[in-house]
C-alpha positions in Angstrom: 21.3 25.0 6.9 18.0 26.9 6.7 14.9 24.8 7.2 12.9 25.5 4.1 9.8 24.0 5.7 9.7 26.1 8.8 6.3 27.8 9.1 4.8 25.4 6.5 5.2 21.9 8.0 2.3 22.3 10.5 -0.2 22.9 7.6 1.5 20.6 5.0 -1.1 17.9 5.5 -4.2 20.0 5.9 -5.7 19.3 2.4 -4.9 15.5 2.5 -6.9 14.2 5.4 -5.7 12.4 8.6 -2.5 10.5 8.8 -3.3 6.8 8.4 -5.7 7.3 5.4 -3.4 7.0 2.4 -4.5 6.9 -1.2 -5.7 3.4 -1.9 -4.1 3.2 -5.4 -0.7 4.0 -3.8 -1.3 1.3 -1.1 -2.1 -1.4 -3.7 0.9 -0.3 -5.8 3.3 -0.8 -2.9 1.6 -3.9 -1.6 2.1 -5.6 -5.0 5.6 -4.3 -5.4 6.7 -5.4 -2.0 5.2 -8.8 -2.3 6.7 -9.5 -5.7 10.2 -8.4 -4.5 10.2 -9.7 -1.0 10.5 -6.2 0.6 10.6 -6.4 4.3 12.8 -3.5 5.5 12.1 0.0 4.1 13.7 3.4 4.4 11.7 6.5 3.5 14.6 8.9 3.1 12.5 12.0 2.6 9.7 11.1 5.0 8.4 14.6 5.6 5.4 14.6 7.9 5.4 10.8 8.0 2.3 10.0 6.0 4.0 7.2 4.0 5.8 5.7 7.0 2.4 4.6 8.3 1.5 3.1 4.9 4.7 1.0 4.7 4.3 -0.1 8.3 0.7 -1.2 7.5 2.2 -3.4 4.8 4.1 -5.4 7.5 7.5 -3.9 6.8 10.2 -2.8 9.3 10.2 0.9 8.5 12.7 3.7 9.1 12.4 7.3 8.2 14.7 10.3 7.6 14.4 13.9 6.5 16.7 16.9 6.4 14.0 19.2 7.8 13.6 19.5 11.6 10.2 21.1 11.3 8.9 18.2 9.1 10.3 15.7 11.5 8.6 17.5 14.4 5.3 17.3 12.6 5.9 13.6 11.8 6.4 12.9 15.5 3.1 14.5 16.2 1.3 12.7 13.4 2.6 9.3 14.4 1.9 9.9 18.0 -1.7 10.7 17.2 -2.1 7.3 15.4 -0.3 5.4 18.2 2.4 4.3 15.8 6.1 4.1 16.8 8.6 4.3 13.9 12.2 5.3 14.2 13.4 8.2 12.2 16.2 10.7 12.2 17.4 14.0 10.7 19.6 13.2 7.7 20.4 14.5 4.2 19.7 11.7 1.7 23.1 12.5 0.1 24.6 11.2 3.3 22.7 8.0 4.2 25.7 5.6 4.8 26.9 8.0 7.5 23.5 7.8 9.2 22.4 4.1 8.7 24.5 1.0 9.4 21.7 -1.4 8.3 20.9 -2.2 4.7 17.4 -2.0 3.3 15.3 -3.9 0.8 13.8 -0.7 -0.5 14.6 3.0 -0.3 11.7 5.4 -1.0 12.0 9.0 -2.1 8.7 10.6 -3.0 8.6 14.1 -4.5 11.9 15.3 -3.0 14.7 14.5 -5.4 14.2 17.8 -7.2 15.7 19.7 -4.3 19.2 18.8 -5.7 20.7 21.8 -7.4 22.6 20.0 -10.3 23.5 16.7 -11.9 26.5 16.2 -9.6 24.3 16.3 -6.5 21.6 14.1 -8.1 24.3 11.5 -8.7 25.6 11.9 -5.2 22.1 11.3 -3.8 21.5 8.3 -6.0 24.8 6.7 -5.0 24.0 7.4 -1.3 20.5 5.7 -1.7 22.0 2.8 -3.5 24.7 2.3 -0.9 22.2 1.5 1.8 20.3 -1.1 -0.3 20.9 -4.8 -0.4 22.0 -6.2 -3.7 18.8 -6.5 -5.7 17.1 -3.9 -3.6 14.8 -1.2 -5.0 14.9 2.5 -5.1 11.4 4.0 -5.7 11.1 7.7 -6.4 8.8 10.2 -7.9 9.7 13.5 -9.4 7.9 16.6 -10.8 7.4 17.8 -13.4 6.9 15.0 -15.9 8.1 15.3 -19.5 4.6 16.3 -20.6 4.2 19.0 -17.9 7.7 20.4 -18.7 6.7 20.6 -22.3 3.2 22.1 -21.8 4.2 24.3 -18.8 0.7 24.6 -17.1 0.5 27.7 -15.0 -1.9 26.6 -12.3 -3.0 23.3 -10.7 -5.7 22.6 -8.1 -3.9 20.3 -5.7 -6.7 19.8 -3.2 -10.1 21.2 -2.2 -11.6 20.3 1.2 -14.1 22.2 3.5 -11.1 23.4 5.5 -8.5 24.1 2.9 -8.1 24.8 -0.8 -4.6 24.3 -2.2 -3.5 25.7 -5.5 -0.1 25.4 -7.2 1.1 28.4 -9.3 4.2 27.4 -11.3 7.0 29.6 -12.6 9.2 28.0 -15.2 12.9 28.8 -15.7 15.7 27.3 -17.7 16.3 24.2 -15.6 14.0 24.7 -12.6 10.3 25.2 -11.6 9.2 27.3 -8.7 6.1 25.8 -7.1 4.1 28.6 -5.3 1.6 27.1 -2.9 -1.5 29.1 -2.1 -3.6 27.8 0.8 -7.1 29.2 1.4 -7.7 28.2 5.0 -11.4 28.3 6.2 -12.2 28.4 9.9 -14.5 30.0 12.4 -12.8 33.4 12.0 -13.2 33.4 8.2 -10.9 32.7 5.3 -7.2 33.2 5.4 -4.6 33.1 2.6 -1.2 31.6 3.3 1.6 31.0 0.8 4.8 29.0 0.5 7.2 28.3 -2.4 9.9 25.9 -3.4 12.1 25.8 -6.5 12.9 22.3 -7.8 15.4 21.3 -10.4 13.9 19.5 -13.4 14.9 15.8 -13.8 13.1 14.2 -16.7 12.9 10.6 -17.8 16.1 10.4 -19.9 18.3 12.3 -17.3 16.9 10.1 -14.5 17.7 6.9 -16.3 21.2 8.1 -17.3 22.1 9.2 -13.7 20.6 6.2 -12.0 22.6 3.8 -14.2 25.7 6.0 -13.6 25.1 5.5 -9.9 25.2 1.7 -10.3 21.6 0.7 -10.6 21.3 -2.3 -13.0 17.7 -1.8 -14.1 15.4 1.3 -14.3 11.7 1.1 -15.0 9.3 4.0 -15.3 5.5 4.0 -14.7 2.9 6.6 -15.4 0.7 5.9 -12.4 0.2 3.7 -9.4 -1.7 1.3 -11.6 1.7 0.2 -13.1 0.7 1.8 -16.5 3.7 2.5 -18.8 5.2 5.9 -18.6 4.6 8.0 -21.7 6.6 11.2 -22.3 3.8 12.8 -24.3 0.9 11.8 -22.1 1.8 10.9 -18.5 1.0 13.3 -15.7 2.9 11.2 -13.1 6.3 9.6 -13.2 7.2 6.8 -10.8 10.7 5.3 -11.1 11.8 1.9 -9.8 15.5 1.3 -10.0 17.1 -2.0 -9.0 20.6 -2.2 -7.5 
């Protein structure tokens, strides 16, 4: 399988600051969620460069990570080593979690990656896989792009980050059931400014389809939030969609 992140993983984190400095709204969201639900063992099944592994560990959880991309896992090792943190992780497709993890988790996290599934059958396979490594009553937390509002309005450009070293812009191309996210990075260094690009095409999975497929996968309850402040998700207004499904 081709590693889609080869050549991009090493600069993936450039606009977002050092590992170990997560967004505080996200930290408080997961702190409250984990306390309220007794979450102690967590699997980030699309851990990428490991930024969120550090967050969950800092919330006193036993943390495991997995990702399908060897280059992202290589970067995760470097990032975690730099912070002095040791967290076990392995290369695994999140459609095949039971084959890779014998233990069961209180929460499975999948942030921003579910759209890589090509169709509903594979979404359903992924959700069943994630549910199968959860304890009864455990939580699946996922985020997906675009939101219902973004899919309706179809914005062409988005400024993702702007720092002294890197400006990241998303340019979106919309198709019948997918969105191609073209990432343009302006990298500034001693030698001047350099433009580097990367792109990924994600299948659109909106509110109603998510809810239907998660329930078909065996989750008893599905809640949607419009931000890390636990605000209600609004199809017409929300620019973020956070899903919490209980097994």
